[in-house]
N, C-alpha and C positions, 0 to 999 in steps of 0.2 A: 894438530893432534898431540895428545899428551905423550909422555915417555912410555906409558903403558899401552899405547896403540901404535899400529903400523898399517899402512894400506895393503890390500891384497896383492898389489903390484905397483911399483913406482911408475909415475908418469901417466896414470889413467884419470885422475881427478884431483880437484882442490876443494877444500872447505869453502863455505860461503864467505864473502867479503865482509858481511855485516850480520848482526843478529837476526834481521828480518829477511835476509837474502837466501838464495838457494845455492847449493854446491855447484861446481862446474865440472864437466867432463873435458878432458884435454884431447883434442883431435888435431886435424890438420886441414888446411884449405889450399887449393891449387891457385897459384898466381896467374895461370894461363886461362883456365876455364871456369874457375870459381867453385868447383866441386868441393864439398866438405865431407870428411870421413871421421869415423871413430872405430878403433883407436887410430892414433897418428900413423902416417905412412910417409915414405920419402918420395915415391913415384905416384902419379895420379892414375887411379884406376879408370877414370872416365875418358880423359883425352890421351892417356898413356904417355904423358910427358915425364921424362926422367928428372928427378931431383927438383920438382916444381912445387912441392908441398911445404907450407910454412905452418908453424904452430897456431892454433886457434882455440879459444875457450868457447865451449858450447854450453849454453844455459840449460839448466836442469828442468826444462819444461817441454812438453810434447803432447801428442795424442796417441791413443791406443790404435795400433794398426791391426794386430791379431794376437790371440792368446790361447793358451791351453792350460787346463788343470793337470798337473803332473801327479799321478796317483802313486808312482814309485819314483825314486830318485837315487842318485849316486850316494856313496858313503858321505856322511856329513850333512845331507839335506833331509830334513824331516818332512816326509810326504804326509798328506798332499800339500802342494803349493802351486802358485800361479807363476807361469813364465810367459813372456810375450815379446812382441816387437813394438817399440815406441818410435814414432816418427817425431824427431826433435823439431822444435820450432825453428832451430838454426839450420835444418836441412837433412842430415842423415837419419836413417832408420837404424836403431840399435836393439840388441837383445838385452833384456833385463828381467830380473825377478820383480813381481808386482805384489804389493801388500796393502794393508789399510782397507781391506774389504773381505767379505766372507770368501772362503775358498770353495767356490761353486761355479758350475758352467755358465750360470746366468748372472754372475756377480758384476760383470762389466759390460759396457757397450762399446762397440767399435766406434772410433772417433772421439771417445771420451777424453777429457783433459786430464793429464797426469803431471805430477811434479816429482822431482828426485829428492831423496834423502840419503845421507850416509848412515849405514847400519852395520852392526857387528855381524861378521860372517862366521867366525869360529874363534876359539881360544887356543893359544899356543903357550902353555905354561902361564906366566903372569902377563902375557901380551894379548890384547884383543886385536884381531885382524879385522880391518874395516873395509867394506865394499859399498855398493850402492844398490838401491832399489827404487822403484817408482810406485806412487800411490795416487788414487783419485784425488783431484783437487778438493772435492767435497769428501772429507773423511767419513768412513762408514764403520760400523761395528764389525769386528771380525778378527 
């Protein structure tokens, strides 16, 4: 990220390794049971082992688990927009904004392949705050 950008929070994601790659989410994986989560945690929520989680990079690919068109939103979110849950190819299901398609109830199909992109979230003076969103692998107008 350039000097004029900063992440929405430290330790949540990394940019792509190469020009043709996808960014990474930074989660954790349990050394005892293999559970993977995002965001990172110290204790495993699956096997309840203390201090068993280690850092893992989660590829920015997954499938749409469920979604909703938000017709109203909190300050700073221009409604309508799509929000949903994405089941990552690497395991966990995460919440994300979804773009790259019309903002409509029938714009997406459950199980549809999605990819992650780093996107501007807001401006803070001269600094652009960067977060992530997911979009259909086959980009659509919208």
